[in-house]
N, C-alpha and C positions, 0 to 999 in steps of 0.2 A: 665385209668384216664382221666377224661374230660379235653380237652385242648382247649384254646381260639382259635378263627380263626386266622390265620397268612397268610401272603402273600407267594407266591411261592419262594422256595430257589434256583431255577434254574438260575435266573438272576445273572450275575457277580456282586462281590462285589466292592465298590468304591475303589479308590487307597489307601486311608489312612488305611481303615480296612485291606485290603490285605497286605500292607506293614508292619503293626503291627503284624499281625499273622504269617507272614514269616520272621520277624526279627530274627537274630540269637540269641539275648539275650532272646527273648520270648521263643524260642525252648529250651533254657537251663533250663527255669523255669519249676517247676513241677506244672501243672495245677490242681487245686482243689478248692472247694468252701468254705473251711474254713481253719483255721490255718495260721501260718506265711508264708510269701513268701519264698520258698526254690528254689535254683538253683544250677546247676553244674558249679564249677569253672573250671579254666584252668587244675588243677590237678585231674579233674573229682571227686572231693569230694563235698559232699552236703553241701552248706553253707546257712546261713539264715540271712536276714537283718531285721532291726527294721522297724516297720510301721511308717507312716507319721502323723497318727492322734494325737497320744499323743505328738509327737514332736512339731506339730503345736500349740497345746494347750500351751505347756510350753514356745514356742519361741514367739508366737504372741498374746496370750490373757491369760497370767498366772494368773491375778487377777479376772478374770471373774467368777462369781458364778453361777453354774448351778442349778437353783431353778426350779424343774420340775413343780411345781404348777403354775408358771407364764411363764416359757419359753418353756418347751417341752411337757406339758401335761402328759398323762398317758400311753403312748405307751411303752410296755416292751421290753427289749432286746431279750428276747426268741421269742417273736412274729416277731420281725424284722429279726432275723436270719432265721426264717421259711419262711418269705416272699422272702427273698433273695435267699434261698435254692430252692424254688418253681420256681422262675424266672429262675434260672440257669438250672433246670431240664427241663422246657419247651423249652428253647432255645438250650441247648446243647445236651440233651438226645433224639435225634429224631430216632436214629437207635438203639443204645444200652445204657442202663442206668448204670452209674457208681456212683450214688449218694449213700452215706452211709445210708440215710434215704429215705424210700419209701413213697409216698403220694397217697392215693386213691382218694381224692377229693381236688381240689384247694381251697384255702382260697379266701373269697370274695374280700380281698385287692388285691390278686394277679391277679384276673380277672379284677378288676377295673384298675389296672396298665396297663394290656394289651389292655384294651378298650381305655384308654387314648392315648396309643402309636398308635393304629390303627386309631383313629380319627385324630391324627396329621400326618398320612401317614409315620410313622417311623417303619421300619422293623429291628428288632434286628439281629445282625450278630453273636455276640459272648458275653459271659458273664464271669466275674471274670477273666480278662486277666491280668496276673501278669506283672509289669513293675518295673525295678530296676534303681536307680539313683546312679551312680558312684560318682557323685559330692557331693551329700548329704548323701551318705552312708545309704540311706533308700530304702524301697520297699513298694509297695502297689498293690492292685487289682483294675483295672478299673471295675466298676460294669456293664457296658454295652457299646459295640460299635455298632452303628446302621446305617442305611441308610434312609434318607428322600426322598420321591418321587422315590423309587427304580424302575429302568427300564427306567425312563424318559431320552430322549436323550440329553437334555440340562440343566435340573434342578435337577440332582441327587447330593445330598449332603451327606457328611459323618457327623455323630453326635456322640459326646462323652457324655455319660449319667451317672449321679450320682444318685443313688437310695437312697431316704431317707423315712424312715417309722415313724419317730416321728412326731406327729402332731403339728402344729404351735400355740403357745399360744398367749396371749395378747401382749407379749413384744418381738415377733418374729423379727420385724423390728424396734425396738426402736432406735431412735436417740438421744443419751444422750451425750452431749459434754465431760462429765467427763470420760467416758469409750470409749477409742479409741484403735485401734489396734497398735501393736509395729511396728517399722520400718522394711521394707521399705513402709508399708502402715499406716503410722501414721495419715494420714488424712481421714481414713475410720472408721465409727462407729463399735464398737465391740458389735455385736448382733448376735443371732443364725443364722439369714439369711446370714450374711457375713461370719460367720464361715463355713457354708456349702459351700459357694462360694469359700472360701479360699482353701478348700480341693480340689475342682474341679480345681481351678487355679494351685495348685501344680501339679495335674496330667498332666494338659496341659502344664506346664513348662517342666516336665520330657520329655515328648513326643516330644516337640519342640526342645529343647536345647540338648538333649542327644540321641535321636532317629531319629531326623530330620524329624518328622512326624507331620504335621499340619492339624487338623480337621477344617471342615467348620463351625460347630455349637457346642456350649457347653451348656448343659441344666441339671437342677436338677429336677428329677422326685419325687414329693412329694406324697406318698401314706399314707392316714390317714383316719380320721373319722371327721365328722362335726356334731354339735348338731342341730337337728331340732325339731320342735313341734310335739307332739304325733297326729297321724292321727285320732285316735278314737274321741278325744274330740276337735279337731281343735286347740289345744293350749290355748283354753280359759277356760278350766275347771280346771286348776291347775295340769294337768297331767305332769309328769316328761318328759323332752325332751329324745328323742331317738338318737342313733348314726346311721349315714349313711356313708358308706364308700365313699371316694372321692379320685381323683387323678388329679394332674395338673403339668404343666411344667413351670419352672422359668429359664429364659435365664441368662447366666453369665454376670455379670456387666462389663462395659468398664474399670473400675479401675483395674480389675484382669487381663487385657490383655496387660499390660505394659511390653514389652520384657525385658528391663533393670531391672525392679523390680522383675520379675520372676527369672532371674539369681541371683539377690542378695538374694532371698528367699531361693533357693537351697543352697547357700553358708552359710547362717545363719543356716539352719537345720542341717548342718554337725557338728556344735559345740555342738548340744544337743544329748548326748548319755546316754542310761539307763545304771547305774551301781548300782548294789546291790538293784534294785527295785526303784531307784530314779534317776531323770534326772540330769546330770552334764553338765555344759557349756563347758567342755573340754578345758578351758583356762589354768588350772593348771596341769602341768605335774609331774608325779612321779619321784623321784630321784632314779636312778639305782646305785646298788653297784659296784665298779670297778671289782670285781671278776666276776660278771655276764656279759657275753656277749650278743649278739643278738640272739634271737630264742632259740631253744632247745639246741643248742651247749653251750651256755652260762649257761644254767641251769645245764647241765652235768658237765661243769667245777667247778660250785659251789659246787655240791654234792661231786665231787672228793676232793676238798679242805678241806671240812668238814671231810671227811673220814680220809684223811691223818692226820689232826690235832688230831683227836680222837686216831688214832693208835700210834702217837708219845707219846701222853700223857699216854697211857696204858704202852708202852715200858719203859718210865721213871719212872713209879711207880714200875715195876718189877725190875729194875736195883738198886733202892735205897736200901741200907741196912736197915733191920728192927731195930727199936730201942729196947733197953733192958728195 
């Protein structure tokens, strides 16, 4: 398969990348490029945590209308999954490939993504690294951890990268005072740009406050298309515009780096849990019957009580004399 040029992997990784890959919680997680984040608990049983994307939507911008015609354009989820899978393949499958899908040729968007990274002197170290938040009871995958100026004696920096494949529409960074994010970022406009930044903010918060790992830079890598005039007619003959792949980096805003608000965000996400396909705030607790105790033992006691009651009822029916 045709691979884009990349820097040498012999140089040592930066401290943040190394600490994340060697962290005990990362080793417990099952590495994969799709599906929910799974990890081995204390009892060596596989557990699964909910993702942060839907929880962020319900907690921070529940009234936002996602109109693809104005906000996100026409990028499909299938194409986005393909780009993410190919980026994972190029970075992770250097010696042996474990990807469920095989790619003979890289998509032009994937090539453009690596060209952008190389032009910014960013060398990918790992992709789809799972991270778990015990405070928020959520989990997600970091799209990419990388190093800028790899091998430089004084200016080597660790970079946390979030990859987005939906192209930005006309209202990507709209500043409408009537649509703001929920607390603790109630002074930030609710638009697709800040939604993407909010997800990266959540990942940075988990790494900082629960893993004790702080990266030097945080960027969103947009891989999409832009409309340009047709080359044949020079755009003056009424020809339809054509799509050209493009990729660029957007740095995480300063509003998302507030340490106290990051902790408040994790605590708020803990209240939003999925029950029966819908999100619940988790503020209303179910009443438990006195017969049912904690855990499986309580359920067993409840079943025994019901069985004894049925047995007594049957015995009473047998002992009663039949009416004439």
